[in-house]
N, C-alpha and C positions, 0 to 999 in steps of 0.2 A: 550625672546629676543625682543627688539624693532626694527622694520624695518622702515627705513625712506626713503622718496623719492617716486615719482609717479611710476617710473619704477620698483621699488622694490615690491610695493603693487599691481599693476594692474594685473599681471598674477594670483596671488592667488585669487583675487576677480573675474576675469573672469572665472576661473575654477569653483568656487562656483556657479556663475550664470549659467554656463552650466549644472552642476549637478542639480541645482534647476529646470531648465527648463525641463530636462529629467524626473526628479521625478514627475513633475506636469502632465506629459503625462499619467502616470499610477496610481498615487496615488490620489484616488477619494474623500478623506476626505475634500479636498479644505481648506478653511480658515474660520472655524467656529468662530462666535462672542461669547465671554464670557461675562457675567455679574456678578459682585460680589456685594452682598447687605450688605452694612454697615449701621447699625441702632443702635439707642438706644432701650433698652428694658423697659418695664413697669412691674408692679407686677402681672397683670392678664394674664395668659397664653392664654386665648381666644382672648384677644386683640392683643397680639403678633402674634398669628396665622393669625389674620385678617390682620395685617400690612404686614406680610411676603407675604401673597397671593396677596395683592395689589401691593407690590413691584415686585413680579414675573411677574404680568401682565404688569407693567410699563417697566420692563426689556424686555419682549417679544415684546412690542410695539416699543422699541428702537433697535429692530433687533437681540436681544440675541438668541442664540440657546442652550447654556448651562448656567444655572443660578445656583449660589451657595449662600447659606446663611451662616451666621456666626455660630459659636459653640453655642449650647444650645439656639437655635433661639426662642424657645417658652417661655422662662423664663428669669428672672434676672439671673446674675452670682451669685447664692445663696451660692456657696462654700466659701464665705468669712467667714461664721460661720458654726457651727455644729448644726442642728436642725432637729429632726426626722420628724416634720410636713412636711418638704419640700419634703419628698419622695412621697407625694401625688400629686405632680406636674408632675410625670412621666407618660409617655404614653406607651402602648403596641405597639411594632413594629414588623411586620405590625399591623395596627389597623385603627381606625377611622380617625386619622390625616393623616396617609399615604394614606389612601383611597381618601381623599379630594385632596391631592397633585397629586395622579395618574390621577384623573379626570381633574385637572387643567393642567397637562402636556399634556394629550391627547388633550384637547381643544385648547391649545396654540401651540402645536407641538414643545415643547421645552424639553430638558433634565433638570431635576431638581436634584441638590445635596443639601440635607437638613440635618441639624444636630439637635439632641435633646437629651432629658433624657428618657431612655428607662427602663420600668419596664418589666424585663424578668420573674420574678416569685416573690412571697412573700419574701421579704428580699434580693432580688438579682436584682441589677440595674447596667446599663451601660451608659457611655457617647458614643453615637452612631451617625453615619451618614448613609444615605442611598441614593441610586441612582435610579431615575425613568427615563425610556427612553421616547423618544418624542411621542411614541404611548400610553403612560400610563402604560406600563409594569413596575412592581416593579422588578428591576434587582437584588437587594440584599443590604446588609448592611456591614458596617465596625464598629467594636468596638474598641474604643480607647485603645491602648496597653500600653502606658506609662502614669502612673498616678502620678501627682506631690503631694507633701505635703509641703507647705510652708506657712508663715504668709499671710493670705488673700486668700489662694488657698488650701482649706481643702478638696481636692478631694478624698483622700483615704477614708474618711468617707463615701462618697456617692457612688463611682464607683468601681465596680469589673473590674480588667484588662481584656482587650479583649481576645477573644479565637477564632476568625475567621481567623486569619492570615492576611496577606498583599495581596490585590486583585487588579486586573484590571477589569474594567466593560467596555464591548463593547457596545457603544451607537451608535445612528444614526449619531452623529457628531464627533465621535472619540473615542479612547481608553483612559480612564481616571482612575486615582487612587484617593483615598481619605484617608488622614491621619488627625488627629485632634490635634491641639494645641501643647501640651508638646511633641508630636511625632516630632515636627519641629526640635528639638535639636539633633535628632538621625539620622546620615547618613545611618545607617543600614536599617531603615524603608523606607527611600526614595529609597535606592538601590533596596531592595527587591520588592518594588511596581513597580519600573521601569522594573525590570527583568520579572515581570509578564506580561509586555507589555504596560504599561501605558506610554503615551506620554504627558499627562497633569496631574499634581499633584495638588489637591485642599487641602488646609488646613483651614478648619473652625476653628476659633480662638477666645479666649477671654483673652486678655493680657493687662496689664496697669501698671500704676505707683501707688505706695503706699506711704503714708507720711513717712518722715524720711529718704528717700533715694534719696533726690533731687539731690545731687551730682552725682548720678549714672544714672539719667534719660536718658541723651544722650547716654551714653555707652550701657545701657540696650537695647534701641531701635536699636542702631547700630548692636549689636550682633544678635538680632532677625532677622533683615532683611538680614544681611550678611550671616548667616548660611543657610538660605533658598536660597539665590542667589547661594550659593555654591552647594546646592543640584541640582539646575537647570544645572549648568555647568557640574558637575560630571556625571550626568545621561543624559545629552543631551535632556532635556525636558523642558516644560514650568512648572513654579510653580506659583500658585495662592493662596495667603494668604488673608483670609476674617476675619477681626477683627470687633469687635463691637466698639462703641463709647459711650460717655456720662460718667456720674459720678454715681456710685453705692456705697453707704456707703462712705468709705474713698478711694475707688479705683477709679482712673481716667483712663478709657480705652483709649488707645492712637490711635485708628483708624488706619489710614494710610495703609489700605488694598492695596495690589499691585499685579501686574503680572510681572514676570521676564521671559525673553525668555531663550533659551538654551545656550546662552552665559552669562547669569547672568545679562543681562541689563534690568533695569526696564522700561517697555513699557507703564505702566499705574499705577498711585498712587493716592489714596484718601487723603483728608485732615485729620487732627487730630480729630476735634470735629464737624463734619457735617455728617448728614445722606447723603449717597452717593450710587448711583448705578454706579459702575465703569465698563466701557466697555473696552474690548480689543479684537482685531482680531488676531487670532493665525494662523501662517502659517505652517501647518504640512508638506507640501512639502519641504520647506526650512529646517525644522527640519530634515527630511530624508537626505537631501543633506549634512547637517552639520555633522550628524552621520557618513557619509561615509568618511569625511575628518578628523574628530577627533573620531576615532573608540575605545573609551574607553572600551567598552564591549569586543571588540576583544582581547585586550591586557591585560585583567585581569589575574593575576596569581592565578587562583583558588586553585592550589595545595599548595599554601603558607599561606592560610588564616584560617587554623584549630584553631588558637588561638583566633579567634574572638568570639567563643562560650564560652570562660572562662570568669569568673567574672573579674579576674585581673591577669595579667602576669603569673608568675610561681607559 
């Protein structure tokens, strides 16, 4: 319903302001600053790691308290083809690479959300993200649950589906959840992560356009952005999508990393083809006030959702 007129809208917004003011009196998370690192990748993992660490330092210097990388931040998006040699680019997690990031997080006093290619065991690999708290503590990791298989996205060849479930990580600057790329399309993943307590959802991503689908480019990007904005609305949380940019093989990654607030409004957005550190200040007290007015979690009919665990209908 569209409400028109000054007198019609003012009481609603006055009530929201009062709730926000009250929430700020007790909710001590404040307004953390987020930074999303959108970059091109190169062939050498060591160089990509160096660039990520430099970007994290730059983000911290810009006031960021939570910094998130793109998906597979240490490599090219090699899933464009199937090549067994590429398994050699995987890292053990935790391991030397995460140790470096833990030291950096402690030095800078920032939370780091990073994503990479995990070697779990010989012949067993995951697409994984991990969270490091601002004191350098390794809080844990999330393994990508939904694994795509499409032309130019040969992920089932490389990645075993995740087995750690959906998680909320309690950090110095807020309760956050991490999902990865193809997980973006599944409202169940966002819902379960929010139900664990996450108020900010991060989606490290690698998505772009491939030749032959030019007439779909606008629609594909619109769908990608819209579904995530919907997750923000449905779960009353912030959503942060962190894409890569640049051209790799025939794939043009479309960048446009963004942050959406709990109303689905985009509050920060990066360009298509530029390296960007995208900043956004998130208001967790306002989020709390918003959830009191739009109590979606209160009104869920959990007794009616049994069918969601079936593959299809009857």
